[in-house]
C-alpha positions in Angstrom: -18.7 38.6 -214.7 -22.1 40.1 -213.8 -22.5 41.1 -210.1 -25.9 40.6 -208.7 -27.3 42.5 -205.6 -30.1 40.8 -203.8 -32.5 43.1 -202.0 -34.4 41.1 -199.3 -37.3 42.1 -197.2 -40.5 40.8 -195.9 -43.7 42.7 -195.1 -45.5 41.5 -192.0 -48.4 42.7 -189.9 -47.6 40.7 -186.7 -48.1 42.7 -183.6 -45.5 42.3 -180.9 -47.1 42.9 -177.6 -45.7 43.8 -174.2 -45.6 41.1 -171.6 -47.0 43.5 -169.0 -50.8 43.8 -168.2 -52.9 46.8 -167.1 -55.4 45.6 -164.5 -58.2 47.0 -162.5 -57.0 47.3 -158.9 -59.6 47.8 -156.1 -60.2 46.3 -152.7 -63.8 46.0 -151.5 -66.1 47.5 -154.1 -69.7 46.3 -154.3 -69.5 45.9 -158.1 -66.4 45.3 -160.2 -67.8 48.0 -162.6 -67.3 50.5 -159.8 -63.5 50.0 -159.8 -61.9 53.0 -161.4 -58.2 52.5 -160.7 -55.8 50.8 -163.1 -52.4 49.5 -162.2 -49.4 48.1 -164.2 -48.5 44.6 -163.3 -45.0 43.0 -163.4 -43.8 40.9 -166.3 -44.6 37.7 -164.4 -48.0 38.8 -163.1 -51.6 38.6 -164.4 -54.9 40.2 -163.5 -57.3 38.7 -161.1 -60.8 39.2 -159.5 -61.9 37.7 -156.2 -65.6 37.8 -155.4 -66.4 37.1 -151.7 -69.5 37.3 -149.5 -69.1 39.2 -146.2 -70.5 37.8 -143.0 -73.4 40.3 -143.3 -74.4 38.6 -146.6 -73.3 41.4 -148.9 -70.9 40.6 -151.8 -67.7 42.5 -152.5 -65.1 42.4 -155.2 -61.3 42.5 -154.9 -59.0 42.9 -157.9 -55.4 43.6 -158.9 -52.3 41.7 -159.9 -51.3 38.1 -159.1 -48.3 36.0 -160.1 -48.9 34.0 -163.3 -47.8 30.8 -161.4 -50.7 31.3 -159.0 -53.0 32.2 -161.8 -52.4 28.7 -163.4 -53.5 27.0 -160.1 -55.8 29.7 -158.9 -58.7 27.4 -157.8 -56.4 25.2 -155.7 -54.7 28.3 -154.2 -57.9 30.2 -153.5 -60.0 27.4 -152.0 -63.5 28.4 -153.1 -65.9 28.5 -150.2 -63.0 28.9 -147.7 -63.6 31.3 -144.9 -61.3 34.3 -144.5 -61.3 37.2 -142.2 -63.2 39.3 -144.7 -65.7 36.7 -145.7 -66.3 33.6 -147.8 -64.7 33.4 -151.3 -67.3 32.7 -154.0 -65.1 33.2 -157.1 -61.4 33.6 -157.9 -60.5 34.1 -161.6 -57.5 35.6 -163.4 -56.6 36.6 -167.0 -53.7 37.9 -169.1 -53.6 39.8 -172.3 -50.1 41.3 -172.5 -51.4 44.3 -174.5 -50.6 46.8 -171.8 -53.8 48.8 -172.5 -57.1 47.1 -171.9 -57.7 45.7 -168.4 -58.9 42.1 -168.9 -60.3 41.7 -165.4 -63.3 43.9 -166.0 -65.7 41.0 -166.6 -64.4 38.2 -164.4 -66.4 36.3 -161.8 -69.7 36.6 -163.7 -69.6 40.4 -163.8 -71.5 41.5 -166.9 -69.8 44.0 -169.3 -70.2 47.6 -168.4 -73.0 49.3 -170.4 -71.3 52.7 -170.2 -68.2 53.6 -172.1 -65.0 53.7 -169.9 -62.3 56.2 -170.6 -58.9 57.1 -169.1 -59.2 60.2 -166.9 -56.3 62.4 -165.9 -55.8 66.2 -165.8 -52.7 68.3 -166.4 -50.4 65.4 -166.8 -47.0 65.3 -168.4 -46.9 61.6 -168.9 -50.3 60.4 -170.0 -49.1 56.8 -170.5 -48.9 56.7 -166.6 -52.6 57.6 -166.2 -54.2 55.0 -163.9 -57.7 56.4 -163.5 -60.8 55.6 -165.5 -64.3 57.1 -165.6 -67.6 55.9 -167.0 -69.1 58.2 -169.7 -72.7 58.4 -170.7 -74.0 57.5 -174.1 -73.9 61.1 -175.2 -70.2 61.4 -174.5 -66.9 60.2 -176.1 -63.5 59.6 -174.8 -61.3 62.7 -175.2 -57.6 63.7 -175.1 -56.5 67.2 -175.3 -53.1 69.0 -175.0 -51.9 72.4 -174.2 -48.6 74.2 -173.5 -48.0 75.1 -169.9 -47.5 78.9 -169.8 -44.5 78.7 -167.4 -42.7 75.5 -168.1 -43.6 75.4 -171.8 -44.2 71.6 -171.4 -46.9 69.8 -173.2 -49.6 68.8 -170.8 -52.4 66.2 -171.4 -56.0 66.1 -170.2 -57.9 62.8 -170.7 -61.6 62.1 -169.9 -65.1 62.3 -171.2 -66.5 65.0 -173.5 -69.9 65.5 -175.1 -70.3 64.2 -178.6 -71.4 67.6 -179.9 -68.3 69.3 -178.4 -66.1 66.5 -179.7 -67.4 66.9 -183.2 -66.8 70.6 -183.2 -63.3 70.2 -181.8 -62.3 67.6 -184.4 -63.7 69.7 -187.2 -62.1 73.0 -186.3 -59.4 72.4 -183.7 -58.4 68.8 -184.3 -54.7 69.6 -184.5 -52.9 72.9 -185.1 -49.5 74.3 -184.6 -48.2 77.7 -183.5 -44.8 79.2 -183.0 -43.8 82.3 -181.0 -40.8 84.4 -180.2 -41.2 83.8 -176.4 -40.8 80.0 -177.0 -37.5 80.5 -178.8 -39.1 79.9 -182.3 -40.0 76.4 -181.2 -43.0 75.0 -183.0 -45.7 73.9 -180.5 -48.4 71.4 -181.3 -51.8 71.4 -179.8 -54.3 68.6 -180.2 -58.0 67.8 -179.4 -59.2 64.3 -180.4 -62.0 62.0 -179.5 -62.9 58.3 -179.9 -65.8 56.1 -179.1 -64.6 52.8 -177.7 -63.5 51.7 -174.2 -60.1 53.1 -173.1 -59.4 54.4 -176.6 -58.2 57.8 -175.6 -54.8 56.5 -174.4 -54.0 56.3 -178.1 -54.8 59.9 -179.1 -52.7 63.0 -179.6 -49.5 61.0 -180.1 -49.5 59.3 -176.7 -46.9 56.4 -177.0 -48.3 52.9 -177.2 -47.8 50.8 -174.1 -46.3 48.0 -176.1 -42.9 47.0 -177.2 -41.9 48.0 -180.7 -44.0 46.5 -183.5 -42.1 45.4 -186.7 -43.9 46.3 -190.0 -40.9 45.2 -192.1 -38.5 42.4 -191.3 -35.4 41.1 -193.0 -35.5 37.8 -195.0 -33.1 34.9 -195.0 -30.8 34.8 -198.0 -28.5 32.3 -199.6 -25.6 34.1 -201.4 -22.4 33.4 -203.3 -19.5 34.9 -201.3 -17.5 37.5 -203.2 -20.1 37.9 -205.9 -23.5 38.8 -204.4 -24.7 41.3 -201.8 -27.7 41.9 -199.7 -29.7 44.8 -198.1 -31.3 43.8 -194.8 -34.3 46.0 -194.0 -35.7 46.4 -190.5 -38.6 48.8 -189.8 -41.0 49.4 -186.9 -44.4 51.1 -186.6 -43.6 54.9 -186.2 -45.8 55.0 -183.1 -43.4 52.6 -181.4 -40.9 55.4 -180.9 -38.1 52.9 -181.1 -34.4 53.0 -181.4 -33.0 50.3 -183.8 -29.6 48.6 -184.2 -28.1 45.5 -185.7 -26.2 42.7 -184.0 -24.3 39.8 -185.6 -23.7 36.1 -184.7 -21.3 34.7 -187.3 -21.2 31.0 -188.3 -17.5 31.0 -187.3 -18.2 32.6 -183.9 -17.6 36.2 -184.8 -19.8 39.0 -183.4 -18.4 42.1 -185.3 -20.3 43.3 -188.4 -18.0 43.7 -191.4 -16.4 47.1 -191.7 -17.5 47.1 -195.3 -21.2 46.9 -194.3 -23.1 50.2 -194.6 -25.8 51.0 -192.1 -28.4 53.6 -192.9 -30.6 54.6 -190.0 -33.6 56.9 -189.9 -36.3 57.1 -187.2 -37.9 53.6 -186.9 -36.0 52.2 -189.8 -32.5 50.7 -190.1 -31.0 49.2 -193.3 -27.8 47.2 -193.5 -26.1 46.9 -196.9 -23.3 44.3 -197.4 -21.8 44.2 -200.9 -20.2 41.9 -201.7 -20.6 39.4 -198.9 -17.7 37.3 -197.7 -17.6 34.0 -196.0 -17.0 35.8 -192.7 -20.3 37.7 -193.2 -22.3 34.5 -193.0 -24.5 34.0 -189.9 -27.5 35.6 -188.1 -28.2 39.3 -188.3 -30.4 40.5 -185.4 -32.4 43.7 -185.5 -33.2 45.0 -182.0 -35.8 47.7 -181.5 -36.1 49.3 -178.1 -38.6 51.8 -176.6 -39.6 52.8 -173.0 -41.6 49.5 -172.6 -39.1 47.0 -173.8 -37.2 45.4 -176.6 -38.4 43.4 -179.7 -36.1 41.5 -181.9 -36.2 39.9 -185.4 -33.4 38.3 -187.4 -32.3 37.0 -190.8 -29.7 34.3 -191.7 -27.2 34.7 -194.5 -26.0 31.4 -195.8 -23.4 30.6 -198.4 -24.4 28.8 -201.7 
């Protein structure tokens, strides 16, 4: 009798985003575009902007994080026109994106979009994903990220900010990315990078800086209906390499079992884990869950094996 192996996979381009927002966070600036501090909100928080008029007649802006529950009823909570110690509230708006990178409260309360490019700006930092400062760059500049090796600690350090377009072009043409190795560093290969981009907040994605999102699946397992004892399956689970994720399989059997068969073969490489079961048995039927975890959180996808 012929034995048939079924290879099942599904290509997808769905982006799984983090549930956390990055928000502008300032108290008492005369224009929301003047806010240059970014903060990370909690999973149950959103971004907000409050515009209020001081008793001297001058407007100010307040921004930051607010609970999503209050965001949904913000007008009732805020009481537009209500007097507070700092003035009269004229506007109270909130937003949420969940992408963990672009602050959505830049243009709330009628504040027009900034005409200058805005870039992350931090110097000599080990963890660029924690950078919470932004600067406005003129039209002759681009957002830039560069790395170097600290001479004492040998750690990779990052510098983010604005750089002139001419300098950026020269760096990307001649010193975009290069590697060196030396005896003093224990034959460790060290990578240096200079890269530029031309959209708001884009330099948080350069030079291998990890994305501030949960792992993104680029290949998911598909459901399969199989004949026990005669057919097999390969379940494929793969994430975007920039997710820097650790992947593993879990099992919820139709009969209540949670242990993956000892005959199953798992092959794991960075950002990719395949599970081969051949042949399948009745006890292998159920839901196979692929979990991918990085520093931001965990994403899951699953496939069901059902008997014919």
